C-alpha positions as CSV (number, residue, x, y, z in Angstrom):
1,M,-10.6,-6.9,3.2
2,S,-7.8,-4.2,3.3
3,T,-6.3,-2.6,6.1
4,V,-5.5,0.8,5.6
5,L,-3.5,3.2,7.9
6,I,-4.5,7.2,7.9
7,A,-1.5,9.4,9.1
8,D,-3.1,12.9,10.0
9,D,-3.2,15.5,12.5
10,D,-6.3,16.8,12.5
11,A,-8.7,14.7,14.7
12,D,-12.1,15.3,12.6
13,H,-10.0,14.6,9.0
14,R,-9.1,11.0,10.7
15,E,-12.6,10.7,11.3
16,L,-14.2,11.3,8.4
17,L,-11.6,9.7,6.0
18,T,-12.3,6.6,8.9
19,L,-16.0,6.8,8.4
20,A,-15.7,6.9,4.5
21,L,-13.0,3.9,4.1
22,R,-15.0,1.5,6.5
23,R,-18.0,2.2,4.9
24,A,-16.4,1.2,1.8
25,G,-15.4,-2.4,3.5
26,H,-11.6,-1.5,4.5
27,E,-10.3,-1.8,8.3
28,V,-8.7,1.2,9.2
29,V,-6.0,2.4,11.3
30,T,-5.3,6.0,12.8
31,T,-2.5,7.7,13.8
32,D,-1.7,11.5,14.3
33,D,1.9,11.9,13.3
34,A,4.2,10.5,11.1
35,P,6.8,8.8,13.8
36,A,3.8,6.8,14.9
37,A,2.4,6.0,11.1
38,M,5.9,5.0,10.7
39,A,6.2,2.9,13.4
40,A,3.0,1.2,13.0
41,L,3.7,0.6,8.9
42,L,6.9,-0.7,9.3
43,A,5.2,-3.7,11.9
44,G,3.4,-4.6,9.2
45,G,-0.3,-5.8,8.6
46,F,-0.8,-3.0,6.1
47,D,-2.5,-3.0,2.6
48,A,-2.2,0.7,1.8
49,A,-1.0,3.7,3.5
50,L,-2.9,7.5,3.5
51,L,-0.9,10.4,4.3
52,D,-1.9,14.1,5.2
53,V,1.0,16.3,3.6
54,R,0.8,18.6,6.6
55,M,1.5,17.0,9.8
56,P,3.3,19.1,12.4
57,G,7.2,17.9,12.6
58,E,7.5,15.6,9.8
59,S,5.3,16.0,6.4
60,G,3.6,13.3,4.9
61,I,6.0,14.0,2.0
62,E,8.8,13.3,4.5
63,L,7.1,10.4,5.6
64,C,6.7,8.8,2.3
65,R,10.3,9.3,1.4
66,R,11.2,7.1,4.3
67,L,8.9,4.6,3.3
68,R,10.3,4.2,-0.2
69,A,13.4,3.7,1.7
70,E,12.5,1.1,3.6
71,P,12.6,-2.4,2.1
72,A,9.4,-3.4,4.4
73,T,7.6,-0.6,3.0
74,A,9.2,0.2,-0.3
75,L,6.0,-1.2,-2.7
76,L,3.3,0.2,-0.1
77,P,0.6,1.8,-1.7
78,V,0.6,5.4,-0.4
79,M,-1.9,8.4,-1.0
80,L,-1.2,11.8,-0.3
81,I,-3.8,14.2,0.5
82,S,-4.0,17.9,1.1
83,A,-5.8,21.1,0.6
84,D,-2.4,22.4,-1.2
85,V,-2.6,22.3,-5.0
86,N,0.5,23.8,-5.3
87,D,1.9,22.3,-8.3
88,Q,5.4,22.0,-6.7
89,R,4.0,20.7,-3.7
90,I,2.2,18.0,-5.8
91,L,5.6,17.3,-7.9
92,A,7.6,17.0,-4.6
93,A,5.2,14.1,-3.4
94,L,5.1,12.1,-6.7
95,Q,8.9,12.5,-6.4
96,A,8.8,11.2,-2.8
97,G,7.4,8.1,-4.1
98,A,3.8,8.4,-3.7
99,D,1.4,6.5,-5.7
100,D,-1.3,9.4,-5.7
101,Y,-2.2,12.8,-4.6
102,L,-5.8,13.5,-3.7
103,T,-6.9,17.1,-3.2
104,K,-9.3,18.1,-0.4
105,P,-12.6,18.5,-0.8
106,F,-13.0,15.1,-2.3
107,H,-15.6,13.4,-3.1
108,R,-15.9,9.7,-0.6
109,T,-16.4,7.6,-3.8
110,E,-13.3,9.2,-5.8
111,L,-11.3,8.9,-2.6
112,C,-12.6,5.3,-2.5
113,A,-12.3,4.3,-6.1
114,R,-8.5,6.2,-5.9
115,L,-7.6,3.7,-2.9
116,D,-9.3,0.7,-4.3
117,N,-7.1,0.8,-7.7
118,L,-3.9,1.4,-5.7
119,I,-4.4,-1.2,-3.7
120,L,-5.6,-4.1,-6.6
121,R,-2.2,-2.6,-8.8
122,K,-0.2,-3.4,-5.6
123,P,3.0,-4.8,-6.4
124,V,3.4,-8.8,-5.9
125,T,5.6,-8.7,-2.8
126,A,9.3,-10.8,-2.9
127,A,8.1,-13.7,-1.0
128,K,5.1,-14.5,-3.5
129,S,7.6,-13.6,-6.5
130,A,10.5,-16.1,-5.0
131,S,7.9,-18.8,-4.6
132,A,6.5,-18.6,-7.9
133,A,9.6,-18.2,-9.5
134,T,10.9,-21.4,-7.4
135,A,7.6,-23.3,-8.3
136,A,8.7,-22.1,-12.2
137,A,12.0,-23.2,-11.9
138,M,10.8,-26.8,-10.6
139,A,8.5,-27.7,-12.8
140,A,11.4,-26.4,-16.1
141,T,13.6,-28.8,-14.6
142,R,11.3,-31.7,-14.4
143,A,10.1,-30.8,-17.9
144,M,13.9,-30.9,-18.9
145,R,14.2,-34.4,-17.3
146,G,10.9,-35.8,-18.7
147,C,9.5,-36.4,-15.9
148,A,6.0,-35.4,-15.4
149,A,4.5,-34.8,-12.3
150,P,2.7,-37.8,-10.8
151,E,-0.5,-38.7,-11.8
152,Q,-3.5,-39.0,-9.0
153,G,-4.8,-42.7,-8.7
154,R,-2.4,-44.1,-10.8
155,R,-1.7,-47.5,-10.3
156,S,1.8,-49.0,-11.0
157,A,1.7,-52.5,-12.8
């Protein structure tokens, strides 16, 4: 089960998104502005973020840009949601680092499918990459030295 943050200043939109995502099996945390979303996302534990483009103060596009600048959230899947279908706005969102841009109105199934695809394609974290690299290096070192991993249940003569 994945945990998704929804940042939207409109309570009705937050509720509709929450209902759709919970029905699809996601855990949901909501915030009503960019500063609260940033604080929650920096605390960690999220698999993706859905950001409304038009929020008072800092927009979802600006929040996305800040998320990409932070090492802790740089690889977090981010989808921007808006009724604004202006090509320049969509381009700005993608240039800010958004992984997807969904226009309102949308079907619940489309939202969930796009979100699930983003989460499935989520890059491997640096920690997982580092442990995989360490394991590969150790295996290569053993192979070069001619040392095989000990077999289970093998007795010495």
